[in-house]
N, C-alpha and C positions, 0 to 999 in steps of 0.2 A: 654444436659447432660454434666457436667464438664469433662474436659480432665483428664485422669489418669496421675498422677505424674510419670515420668520415674524413674526407679530404677535399681540397680544392681540385676540381676537375678541369675547369676551363677558365680562361681569362679572355673575355670579349671586349672589344674596343669599338668606339663610335665617334665619328667626326660630326658633331651636332652644331649647327649654326642658325642664328636667328637674324632677321633683316632689320636690326634696330637702326642702322644708318639712314634708313629712308625717312624717318621722322627726327633725325639728329639726336635721338636719345643716346646718352653716353658721350656726347661730343664735348671735347675740350681743346685747349690750345695745341696740344701735341697729337691728339687723336681725333681729327675732325669728322671721321666717318666710320665709327666702329660698328661691326656686326658682332654682337655679343655671342660668344661661342663656348662650347665645352668639349674638351678632349676627355671622353667619358669611358669609364672602365667598369666592368661587372665581374666580380669573382663568383663563379658558379661552383656549386658543391654537390656531393652525393648524399648529404645529410638528410635524415628522415624528416627533419623540421622544415626543409625547403628553403632555409635562409640563404640569401645572397649578400655579398658585400658590394656596395656601390660607391664610386668615387669619381673625381674629375679634377681637372685643372682648367682655369679660365683663360681664354684668349679673346682677341677681338676680330677674328676672321681669318685672313690669309695667314698661313703658317699653322693653322689648327691641325692640318694633316701631318705636319712634321711632329707636332706634340703627340698625336695619336701614335705615330710610328715609334716614338721614344717609349711610350707606355707599353706598346706591343713587344718591344725588345726585352722587357723585364719578365716575360711570361715564365721563362725557365726557372726563375727564382721562386715562383708561386705555385705552379701546378704540381700537385702531388703532396703538398704540405698537409700535415695533420691539422684538422680544425681545432681539436682539443689543445694541441700545443700552441697553435697560432693565437687562439683567443686567451689562453692562459698567460701569454707573454708576447704581445704584438711587437715589442722591442726587438725580438729576434729577427723578424722580417726587416725592420728598419735598419738594423745593423748589417744584415746581409746585403741589402740593396746599396746602402751607402758605402759599404766596404768592398764592393765588386771592383777589383783592381783595374780591370780594363775600362769599365765605365767611368771610373774616377778620372781617367785621363781626359774625358770630355768636360770635366768640371774644374776642379773637384767641388762638389756640393754647391753648384750654382747652375743657372741656365736651364735649358730644355730638359736635360736628363734629371736634374734635381727636382724640377716640377713634376716630371713623370713619376719619380719615386714618391713624391708627396701624394699624387693621385692614388697610387696603389696602396700606400700606407693608410691613407684615409679610408679607402675601401675596406681594408682589414679591420680598422676600428669600427666602421659601420657594421660589419659582420659580427664583431665581438659584442657590441652593444645590443644588437638584435638577439643574439643567442642568450645574452644575460637578461633580456626582457626589460631593458632600461634605455631611456634617452642617454646619449653620450655624456651630456653635462653631468647627469646624476651618477652615471657609472664612474666618472672621474672623481666627482666630489666625494663619493662614498668609498673610494679605493683607499687601501692602507698607504700611508705616506712612503713606507719602505718600498712598496711595489711601484709607486709612481716614480720614485727616484731611479729605480732600475730601468725605467723606460727611457731615460735621458742619456744622451751622449755628452759627457762633460769634456771631451777632448777639445782643446783650443779655448775653452772658456773657464777653466778651473782657476785662473788668476783672478776672476771676478765672482764666480759662483762655484763653490765646491759641493760635492754630494752632501757634506755635513751641513752646510748653510741651507741647501735646498730642503733637507730633512727638517731642519728647525723651522723654516718657513711653513712647511706643510703641516707639521705637528701643531704649530701655533694656529694655523688656519682652521683646524678642527674645532677650536673653541667657539661655540655659538653657531656652528654650521647648521644644526637642525632648525634653529630659529630663522636663520637667513634663507634656508630652503623654503620654509613656510612663507616668508615675505616675498620671495621670488615667485612662488606659485600664485600668490595673491595679487601682486602688483606688476611683476615683470621687470625687465631691464631697460633703462632709459635708451632712447634712440634719437638720432638726428636724421634729417633727410636732405639729400642732394637733388631730389626731383625738380625743385624750382630752378636750379642753378646751371643747367647745361648751357654751354656756350652758344648753341644754336637757337635758344629760345628768344623770342622777341620780348620787348619790355612788358607788353600786355600779359603774355603768358607767364613771365617771371613774377609779375605782381600778383596775378590770380593764384598761382601755385604757392607763392610765399604766404599769402594771407590764409590760404587753405591749410598750410602746414601749421600755422599758429592756432587756427581753429581746431585742428586735429590733436593738439596737445604737444607738439614737438617743441622742445626747449631750444633747439638750434637748427639752422639751415646752413647749407654750404653752396657757394658760388664758384664756378670755374672762371679763372682769370688767366691772363698772360699773353693774349694775342695782340691787343691794342690798349694802351694805357688810358686814352681818353674814353674809349668804350667801357673799360672796366670801371672807371670813376663814375660814369653815368649809371651803369648797372648796379654798382654798390650803393649809390645814392637811392636808386629806385627800390632796391631790396630793403634798405634800412628804413625808408619811408613806409614801406608796406608792412614790416614786422614790428616797427616801433623800437624803443631803446631797451626794452626788457628781455629781448630774445637774442641769444648769441648768434653771430654770423661768422662762419669760417670761410676762408678763401683758399683755392687750390690751384697751383700753377702747373701741376703735372710735369715737373722737371724742366720747364721751358727756359729758365734763366741761368746765366752765369752769376757769380757771386755779387759783383757790383750792381748788376741790373736787378737782382733780387732785392737788394737792400734799397735801392732807389725806388723801385716799384711798390714795395711793401710800405715804405714810408709815405708814398703818395696816397695809398689807400687807408692809411691809419686814421684819417679823419672820420671814417665810417665805423670805427671800433671793431675791426675784425678780431675774433677771438684767437684764431691761429692762421698762419700761412703754411699750407701743406705742400710738400715736395717742391721747395723753392729752387732747387738745383739738382744736379745728378745724385741719385741715391747712393753712389759709391764715394761721394766727396764728403768724408767725415769732417775734415777740418773746415771745409767750406760751409757746412751746416753750422758748425760752432761759431764761425765768424758772422754769419747771417744772424744767428740767435742773439749774439751780443749786440749787434747793431740795430736790430728792430724791436727790441724789448720796449714796452711790455707786450707787444704782439708775440704770441707763442709760436714756436716752430714745431711742426708735426711732420713725421715721415715714417715710412715702413712698408708700404704696399709693394714696392719694388726692391726692397732690401733682400738680398739673396740668401742669407743664412744667419744663424745665431752669432757667428763670429763678428759680422759687421754690426749687428745690433749691440753686441757687447762693446765694441769700440765707440759707437755713437754714444752709449751711456757713459763710458769712461771719459770721453772727451767733453762731456757736458754739451752735446751738440743738438739735443732735442728736448722739448718740454712734454710732448705727447708722442707716445710710441704706438705705431699703427701696425698691428699684426695683420697678416692675410692668411686665410685658412688654406689656400691653394698655391702659394708662392714658394714656401720653403718645403722641407722634407716631411710634411704631414704633421699629425698630432704630436708625435714624439718631439720634434724640434720646436713646435710651438709651446709645448710644456716648458722647455728650457728658456724660451724667450719670455714667457709670462713670469717665470721665477726670476730671471735677470731683472726685468722691470720692477718687480716687487722688492728685490734686493737694493735697487737704486732709488726706490720711492718715486718712480715715474708712472703716471697713469697711462693705461692702455685704452685707446679708442680705435677699435678695429676698422680696417677698410672692408667694405662690402659693396653691394650694388650690382656687380656683375652677375651673370646668370649663376644662380645657386650659391653665391658667396654669402648672402644674408642667412640662408638656411644653415650653412656650416658654422660660420664664425660665432653665431649666437651661443652655441654650446661652449665655446672656449671662454667667452666673457662670463657666462653664468658659472662655470666651474671656478674661474678666477675670483668671482664675488663670494661664492659659497665657501670655498676651501683654501683660498690663498690670501687675498687682501682684505676680504670682509667688508668692502665698501663699494659704492657706485658714485661717490663724490667725484665730480669732474670727469666722469667716465660715461661715454655714450657710444653706441654701435651705429655705424652708418646704415641708412635704409634708403632704398630706391624702389619705387612702386612699379616694377615690371618683371615679367617672366616667372613669377612665383607659381602661377597656375599650372606650370609644367611639372611640378613636383607633387608627390603623393602626400607629403607632410610640409606644406608651405608655411612660411613665417606668418604669424598673426600679430598685427600691431593694434594695440588698444591704448588710447589716450597717450600717444607718443611713447609707448613702451613695447618692447618685444615680449610676447607671452611665452612663458617657459614651455618648450616642447614636452609633450607627454608620450609620444609614440617611441617605441624602441628604435635605436639606431642613431645615425648622424644626420638625419633629415636630407640625405643625399639622393634618394631614389626618385628618378624621373619617371613620369608616366610613360608606359609603353607606346601609346599613340603619339606622344610628342617625339620620342626617339624615332619612330617610324616616319613621321612627317618631316622632321627637320634634319635628318641625317644627310650630309652633303657628299656628293651631288645628286644622289639618286632617291632621296626621300620625296614623298608626294608633293610637299610644298615647292621644292626646288625644281622638280620635273615640270609642274604646272607653270611655274614662274618662267622657265626658259621657253616654254611653248607659247608664252604670251597670253595664257589663260588667267582668269582670276584665281589666285591660289586659295587653298582652304584657309579658314580663319586662323590667325596666328596664336589665338588663345592666350592673349596677354603678352605677345612678343614686343609690343610697343606701348608706351604710356600714353 
């Protein structure tokens, strides 16, 4: 009797929230009280190897239930799929989800539905890498360039990046890839930390954490700014005195300003030698970013964590509107779209410094930067991945930082699998933590939920 083809049997979703707002971890000028959350999805299968695909998208509390509902609405596209076909070509799932004509009306390719697509697509890549027995960065880095090109949707971006250009970039990237892989495994990938710079931190905590970051080997820290100029001047002065002149310091306004205000504010902070100003205005304002960039140079302009798709990234690059491109592993349509964005950045010669920090984002995006280093750009010059020291203990394969560098993951998958006990405790509103919290009891330990 012929063997049954293994398939995806169930798509389970979870609304997972952590109480980070209570210590102001993650606080900034636009988001003063975030509860870091994950709209989480598990693709379960009937395969004999027992592998599952885990993925999520990141929110900051209220509305996480809406994101979970969006993920749940995609089940009919996934349940029943052949695992062999899915893992041989994850792009088929990406194309089917993005191409759903009724769902596209809710976007297209932006907002809650597109982030839901990203969560499911990332879960499929997690499953693909686990079945291949490789961490995702290595799976991508070792893949044939022709196969990688087939994973990318070039619609709307072919005026800037054609399949032929992408193939040339990837073929060129194979030169020296083995040596870079060895260096990556030995040294890791450079990181910077935002942990000292949350807007809710007092000066004493800012100074202590900034000095600790330098001692830990980070070449760069980042401060949140944008609520009060006098306060920002004091905080930037405090941070610069703590880290000294040889460490880079970036500042992040989290979209707080209009164009004129962004220019005025950034110029006022320029005395403290900020390396970049991040999200100085609306992520949709391409020409606004270009105007700010021209006006505040040599301070660099960085953006990307809220850019909704590859098309806006393309236009930011075409308009010369940014110096630093910041991908986010859970904002766009998953690995497939991020491959397109990485190749767009390489085509324009713009360094990628990913956004991370939110629950699980460090775990995911390290894979994309490591692939970019090994198999696309071949360099880490002026490239760093954001790092924030909280919530990692909730994952089975958490990030490891050594001497200011991300250690290359070795476990198969996308590092997306959350511990079952964490899912049980922090599922909202009926997980153990939230039940005990509402009852006024001392909740179980958050296991790294706050820094």
